[in-house]
C-alpha positions in Angstrom: -13.1 -22.4 34.4 -12.2 -19.0 35.9 -13.4 -18.2 39.4 -16.5 -16.1 39.3 -15.7 -12.4 40.1 -17.4 -10.6 43.1 -18.7 -7.5 41.8 -19.9 -6.2 45.2 -23.0 -4.2 45.8 -24.0 -2.1 42.8 -24.8 0.7 45.4 -21.1 1.0 46.2 -20.6 2.5 42.8 -23.1 5.4 43.5 -21.3 8.3 45.2 -24.5 9.6 47.0 -24.8 9.3 50.8 -28.3 10.8 51.0 -30.7 13.4 49.6 -32.2 16.0 52.1 -33.1 19.7 52.1 -33.0 20.0 48.3 -29.3 18.8 48.7 -27.4 15.9 47.6 -24.8 14.8 50.1 -21.9 12.7 48.6 -20.2 10.0 50.6 -17.0 12.3 51.1 -19.2 14.8 53.0 -19.4 17.3 50.2 -22.8 18.8 49.2 -24.4 19.8 45.9 -27.5 21.5 44.8 -28.7 21.2 41.3 -30.4 24.2 39.4 -32.4 23.4 36.4 -32.1 26.3 33.7 -34.5 27.2 31.1 -33.3 27.4 27.5 -33.2 30.4 25.3 -33.4 30.8 21.7 -30.2 33.0 21.1 -30.4 33.1 17.4 -33.7 34.8 17.4 -32.7 37.6 19.6 -31.6 41.1 18.0 -28.0 41.9 18.0 -28.5 44.3 20.9 -30.2 41.7 22.9 -27.5 39.1 22.1 -24.8 41.6 23.2 -26.7 42.3 26.4 -27.0 38.5 27.3 -23.3 38.0 26.3 -22.0 40.7 28.6 -24.5 39.6 31.4 -23.2 36.2 31.3 -19.5 37.4 31.3 -20.3 39.4 34.4 -21.9 36.3 36.1 -19.0 34.2 35.4 -16.6 36.9 36.6 -18.6 37.2 39.9 -18.3 33.6 40.8 -15.4 32.6 43.0 -16.2 28.9 43.4 -16.3 26.0 40.9 -19.6 25.4 39.0 -20.6 22.2 36.8 -22.7 22.8 33.8 -24.5 19.6 32.4 -26.6 19.2 29.3 -28.8 16.3 29.8 -30.6 14.6 26.9 -33.2 12.2 27.8 -36.5 10.3 26.1 -39.7 12.2 26.7 -42.4 10.2 28.4 -45.7 10.7 26.6 -47.7 8.2 28.8 -49.5 11.1 30.7 -50.3 13.0 27.4 -51.8 9.8 26.0 -53.9 9.4 29.1 -55.1 12.8 28.9 -56.0 12.3 25.3 -58.0 9.0 26.3 -59.9 10.9 29.1 -60.9 13.5 26.6 -62.1 10.8 24.2 -64.4 9.3 26.8 -65.6 12.7 27.8 -66.4 13.5 24.0 -70.0 13.0 23.1 -69.3 13.3 19.2 -68.4 9.9 17.7 -66.4 11.8 14.9 -64.3 13.5 17.5 -63.9 10.2 19.5 -62.6 8.6 16.1 -60.3 11.4 15.5 -58.7 11.3 18.9 -58.3 7.6 18.7 -56.4 8.0 15.5 -54.2 10.7 16.8 -53.4 8.7 19.7 -52.5 5.6 17.5 -50.3 8.1 15.3 -48.5 9.4 18.3 -47.7 6.0 19.6 -46.6 4.7 16.2 -44.3 7.9 15.7 -42.7 7.4 19.1 -41.9 3.9 18.6 -40.0 4.7 15.5 -38.6 8.0 16.5 -37.5 8.7 20.0 -38.6 12.2 21.3 -35.6 13.8 22.9 -35.7 16.5 25.5 -32.8 18.4 26.5 -32.2 19.7 30.2 -29.7 22.3 31.2 -28.4 22.0 34.8 -25.9 23.9 36.8 -24.4 21.9 39.8 -23.3 24.1 42.8 -20.9 22.4 45.2 -19.8 23.0 48.6 -16.8 21.4 50.5 -17.3 21.7 54.2 -14.0 22.2 56.2 -15.3 20.0 58.9 -15.1 17.0 56.6 -11.2 16.9 56.9 -9.9 14.1 58.8 -9.9 14.6 62.7 -9.2 12.3 65.4 -12.7 11.5 65.8 -13.5 10.9 62.3 -10.1 8.9 61.8 -11.6 6.5 64.7 -14.3 5.3 62.3 -11.6 3.8 60.3 -9.1 2.8 62.8 -11.0 1.0 65.4 -8.1 1.1 68.0 -8.6 4.8 68.4 -12.3 4.5 69.0 -13.5 5.0 72.5 -16.5 3.6 73.9 -19.3 6.4 74.2 -22.4 6.4 76.4 -25.7 7.5 75.3 -25.4 11.1 76.5 -22.2 11.5 74.4 -23.7 10.0 71.4 -26.6 12.5 71.8 -24.2 15.4 72.0 -22.4 14.4 69.0 -25.7 13.9 67.0 -26.8 17.4 68.0 -23.5 18.9 67.0 -23.3 17.1 63.7 -26.9 18.5 62.8 -25.8 22.0 63.9 -22.7 21.8 61.7 -24.8 20.4 58.8 -27.4 23.2 59.2 -24.4 25.7 58.9 -23.3 24.0 55.8 -26.9 24.1 54.1 -27.0 27.8 54.9 -23.6 28.5 53.1 -24.5 26.3 50.1 -27.8 28.1 50.0 -25.9 31.6 49.7 -23.8 30.0 46.8 -27.1 28.9 45.1 -28.8 32.3 45.5 -25.8 34.0 44.0 -26.1 31.6 41.0 -29.7 31.9 40.5 -29.5 35.7 40.6 -26.9 35.8 38.2 -28.7 33.7 35.8 -32.0 35.8 36.3 -30.0 38.8 35.3 -29.1 37.1 32.0 -33.0 36.4 31.5 -32.9 32.8 32.4 -35.6 30.9 34.2 -34.2 28.7 37.2 -35.6 26.1 39.3 -33.8 24.6 42.4 -34.5 20.9 42.3 -36.2 19.5 45.4 -35.7 16.1 47.0 -38.2 14.4 44.7 -36.7 15.9 41.6 -33.3 15.1 42.6 -34.2 11.4 43.2 -35.8 11.3 39.9 -32.9 12.9 38.1 -30.4 10.3 39.4 -32.8 7.6 38.8 -32.8 8.6 35.1 -29.0 9.0 35.0 -28.3 5.7 36.4 -31.2 3.9 34.5 -30.6 5.4 30.8 -32.1 2.5 29.1 -35.6 3.1 30.8 -38.2 5.7 30.1 -38.5 8.2 32.8 -41.4 7.6 35.2 -42.9 10.9 35.0 -42.0 14.3 33.5 -40.2 17.0 35.7 -41.5 20.5 35.8 -39.2 22.4 33.5 -38.4 26.2 33.5 -40.1 27.7 30.5 -37.9 28.4 27.4 -38.0 32.2 26.5 
């Protein structure tokens, strides 16, 4: 019998250190903010409108001097909240006929969803930032090479913590400038944008790493034009 393979902690496979200030901080020290972008029905636009949007998109890309990642995410829609709203409406309805119609409609929706998954596409733009201070230094190397590490007193540790927070705040500010440039460029095209906050980021990655489950709740999406 072959020996059992140790797969280790599954969290080791997730390259996320923490989520704070609407930002994903990866284990290498890099930072990411994610913008959710509303869709647009390009085919229904007039030829002039299409040309204007195409030119605006070209100008947007030419004005970006840092990498971007564009993600199209398809996921199953959670209709639980919608069903709950219908049931509340049914209880408040005085007409027995309307109560029966609502109940039949709820049954139809549940049966339809069981046979046909309702999918929703989400468009995301990932804006990265790679801080220069994540490059190896003697101080950071000491984390991996214990013989280089010197014992610090409480005062030194407190100073290091304050300095780390100062540098992190600067990095947040620089990433924010990139995000503002991207959102302004997308708005010029006529697209609605939303920078995901901490709660939305947690939900997004929960759905990414648990694709077999139905989303816990619906995220607020930019309106399609």
